[in-house]
C-alpha positions as a Markdown table, in Angstrom:
| # | Residue | x | y | z |
|---|---|---|---|---|
| 1 | Unk | 90.6 | 135.6 | 80.9 |
| 2 | Unk | 92.2 | 132.2 | 80.4 |
| 3 | Unk | 95.4 | 133.9 | 79.2 |
| 4 | Unk | 95.5 | 135.7 | 82.6 |
| 5 | Unk | 95.4 | 132.3 | 84.3 |
| 6 | Unk | 91.7 | 132.3 | 85.2 |
| 7 | Unk | 89.7 | 129.1 | 85.1 |
| 8 | Unk | 86.9 | 129.7 | 82.6 |
| 9 | Unk | 83.7 | 127.8 | 81.6 |
| 10 | Unk | 81.9 | 129.4 | 78.7 |
| 11 | Unk | 78.1 | 129.0 | 78.6 |
| 12 | Unk | 77.0 | 130.6 | 75.3 |
| 13 | Unk | 73.6 | 132.2 | 75.5 |
| 14 | Unk | 73.6 | 133.0 | 71.8 |
| 15 | Unk | 75.7 | 131.7 | 68.9 |
| 16 | Unk | 75.5 | 134.4 | 66.2 |
| 17 | Unk | 77.6 | 134.9 | 63.0 |
| 18 | Unk | 78.1 | 138.5 | 63.8 |
| 19 | Unk | 76.7 | 141.5 | 65.8 |
| 20 | Unk | 72.9 | 141.9 | 65.4 |
| 21 | Unk | 73.5 | 145.6 | 64.5 |
| 22 | Unk | 74.5 | 144.5 | 61.0 |
| 23 | Unk | 71.9 | 144.2 | 58.2 |
| 24 | Unk | 71.8 | 140.4 | 58.6 |
| 25 | Unk | 73.0 | 137.8 | 61.0 |
| 26 | Unk | 72.6 | 134.0 | 61.4 |
| 27 | Unk | 72.6 | 131.8 | 64.4 |
| 28 | Unk | 70.4 | 130.9 | 67.3 |
| 29 | Unk | 69.5 | 131.7 | 70.9 |
| 30 | Unk | 70.1 | 129.3 | 73.7 |
| 31 | Unk | 66.9 | 128.6 | 75.6 |
| 32 | Unk | 66.5 | 129.0 | 79.4 |
| 33 | Unk | 66.1 | 125.2 | 79.6 |
| 34 | Unk | 69.3 | 124.6 | 77.7 |
| 35 | Unk | 71.2 | 127.1 | 79.9 |
| 36 | Unk | 70.0 | 125.3 | 83.0 |
| 37 | Unk | 70.9 | 121.9 | 81.5 |
| 38 | Unk | 74.4 | 123.0 | 80.6 |
| 39 | Unk | 74.9 | 124.3 | 84.2 |
| 40 | Unk | 73.6 | 121.1 | 85.6 |
| 41 | Unk | 76.2 | 119.2 | 83.6 |
| 42 | Unk | 78.9 | 121.5 | 85.0 |
| 43 | Unk | 77.6 | 121.0 | 88.5 |
| 44 | Unk | 77.3 | 117.2 | 88.2 |
| 45 | Unk | 80.9 | 117.1 | 87.0 |
| 46 | Unk | 82.0 | 119.3 | 90.0 |
| 47 | Unk | 83.1 | 122.1 | 87.6 |
| 48 | Unk | 81.1 | 124.8 | 89.4 |
| 49 | Unk | 83.6 | 126.3 | 91.9 |
| 50 | Unk | 83.8 | 129.9 | 90.5 |
| 51 | Unk | 84.6 | 133.2 | 92.1 |
| 52 | Unk | 83.2 | 135.3 | 89.3 |
| 53 | Unk | 80.3 | 135.0 | 86.8 |
| 54 | Unk | 80.4 | 137.4 | 83.9 |
| 55 | Unk | 77.4 | 137.7 | 81.7 |
| 56 | Unk | 76.8 | 139.5 | 78.5 |
| 57 | Unk | 73.8 | 139.4 | 76.1 |
| 58 | Unk | 71.1 | 137.1 | 77.5 |
| 59 | Unk | 68.2 | 136.6 | 75.1 |
| 60 | Unk | 65.0 | 137.1 | 77.0 |
| 61 | Unk | 63.5 | 137.2 | 80.5 |
| 62 | Unk | 63.4 | 133.4 | 81.0 |
| 63 | Unk | 67.1 | 133.1 | 80.1 |
| 64 | Unk | 67.9 | 136.1 | 82.4 |
| 65 | Unk | 66.1 | 134.3 | 85.2 |
| 66 | Unk | 68.0 | 131.1 | 84.5 |
| 67 | Unk | 71.3 | 133.0 | 84.7 |
| 68 | Unk | 70.2 | 134.7 | 87.9 |
| 69 | Unk | 69.4 | 131.3 | 89.5 |
| 70 | Unk | 72.8 | 130.0 | 88.5 |
| 71 | Unk | 74.4 | 133.1 | 90.1 |
| 72 | Unk | 72.4 | 132.5 | 93.3 |
| 73 | Unk | 73.5 | 128.8 | 93.4 |
| 74 | Unk | 77.2 | 129.7 | 92.8 |
| 75 | Unk | 77.0 | 132.4 | 95.5 |
| 76 | Unk | 75.4 | 130.0 | 98.0 |
| 77 | Unk | 78.0 | 127.3 | 97.3 |
| 78 | Unk | 81.0 | 129.7 | 97.3 |
| 79 | Unk | 83.8 | 128.3 | 99.4 |
| 80 | Unk | 84.2 | 131.5 | 101.4 |
| 81 | Unk | 81.3 | 133.8 | 102.3 |
| 82 | Unk | 81.3 | 136.9 | 100.1 |
| 83 | Unk | 83.8 | 135.4 | 97.7 |
| 84 | Unk | 81.5 | 135.2 | 94.6 |
| 85 | Unk | 80.8 | 138.1 | 92.3 |
| 86 | Unk | 78.4 | 138.4 | 89.4 |
| 87 | Unk | 79.0 | 141.3 | 87.0 |
């Protein structure tokens, strides 16, 4: 996305060595609290003016809820009504 000229802020929800479909993998899941804290840091630094939020694998219901709350916040604070999309 960056190579297409889009502003990007990555918020990793997992950091794995490889796909979990392999016989083994190493790494960790980011907790819902950590996800919220990273977003708070972006927001406090005024780095939260996004038009799109893309999400992939999110590890667990609490983390999904945290991502949903972030999407709600981004939508509410969008500079133009209807200009924010979460996919």
